[in-house]
N, C-alpha and C positions, 0 to 999 in steps of 0.2 A: 367697962366694968361688967362682970358677969353676975347674973342674978339666977337664983334657983327657981325653977318652975316644975310643976308636976304636969307631965304631958302623957296622955294615954295613947299608945300605939298598939297596933295588932301584933300578935306574937311573931308572925312571919316577917314584919318590918324589923322588929327588935332582933330577931335571929339574923336577918340579912346585915343590918348595921353592925352587930357584934362580930360577925365573921369577917366583914371588911375591915373593921377596926383592928382586929387581931392580925389580919393579913398585912396591913400597912403600918402596924405598930403605933396606933394612935388610940386615945381613950374613946370610950363610947360617946361621951359628951362632945368631944372634938369631932367625931364622925358625924354626929347629928348637926353640929354647927356648920360643918363643911357642906353637908347635904342641903341644909336650908339656904346657905349662901349661894350655892350653885343653882338651886331652884330659882331664887330671886334674880340671879344674873341672867339665866336663860329667859325667864319671863320678861325681864327688862329689855332684852334683845328683841323680843317679839313686839312689845308695845312701843318701844323707842328705838327703832333700828338705826337712827342717826347717832345714838350714844356711843362714844368711843371708849373702849376699855383699855386699861394699861396692864391687864392680866393676860398672860399668854396661856390661853386654854389649850392650845395645840400641844404644849409641853405636857400638861396634865393628861390630855387624851392619849398621847403616845405612851406615857408611863403606865396608865391604866391598862392599855392594850397589852403591855408586857407583864402585867400582874405584879409589878414591883415598883411602886412609886418612889420610895426612899432609895432603893438600890439604883434606879435609873437616873434620877436627877440629883441624888445626894440629900442628906438630912438638912444641910444649911439652905440649899435652894428650895427644899420643900417648905421649910419654915418661912422663908422669904416669900414664897408663893402664897402661903396662907395669910401672911400679914397683908400682902397686896390685895388678895381676894377679899378679906374682911374690910379693908379700907374702901375698895371700889364698890362693894355691895352697900356699905353704909352711904356712900355718895348716891348710889342708885336709889336707895330708899328715900333719900331726901328729894330726888327728882320725882319719884312717885307722889310724894306728899305735896310738892309744889303743883304738879299737874292735877292732882286730885282736888286741891283747893281751888284751882282755877276752873276746873271742869264741873264743879258741883251744880252751878246754875244750869249749864247745858244738860247735864244728866237729869236733873229735876224737871227741866222743861220737856225733855224727851219722854219721860215717864208720864208726865201730865197730859201730853198730847195723845198718848196711846189709850188713855182711859176712856 
C-alpha cells in the first residue's frame, strides 16, 4: 500500500530524478521508490553479504548503460523487475529489523564501554 509523505530534497536531486523519470518513462514517485529500493538493496549487500537476491541487477545495469531501460529489456520485463525489486527489498528490510532487534544489546553495550 502506498502512503503519501512530504519529503524535502534539494533542487539538484529533484532535477536529476525528474530527468531520469522522463528518460525512462516512469513517474517521479516511481523513480524515487526505485532509487530508495536500490539504495536499501546495495546497503544490505554491504551489511549482509551472505544475503542472496533473486533480482538480476546485471540486467538493470546493462539497460542503464544503454540509456534505455524499457527499450532494452521491454516494458513487461521492466515491470516484472520492479515487482521483484520491491518484494526483495521488503524482505531485506525485515532482515535489517531482525538483525537490529537482536543487536540492540550489543550496540548498547559497545557505546556504554566507550564512555
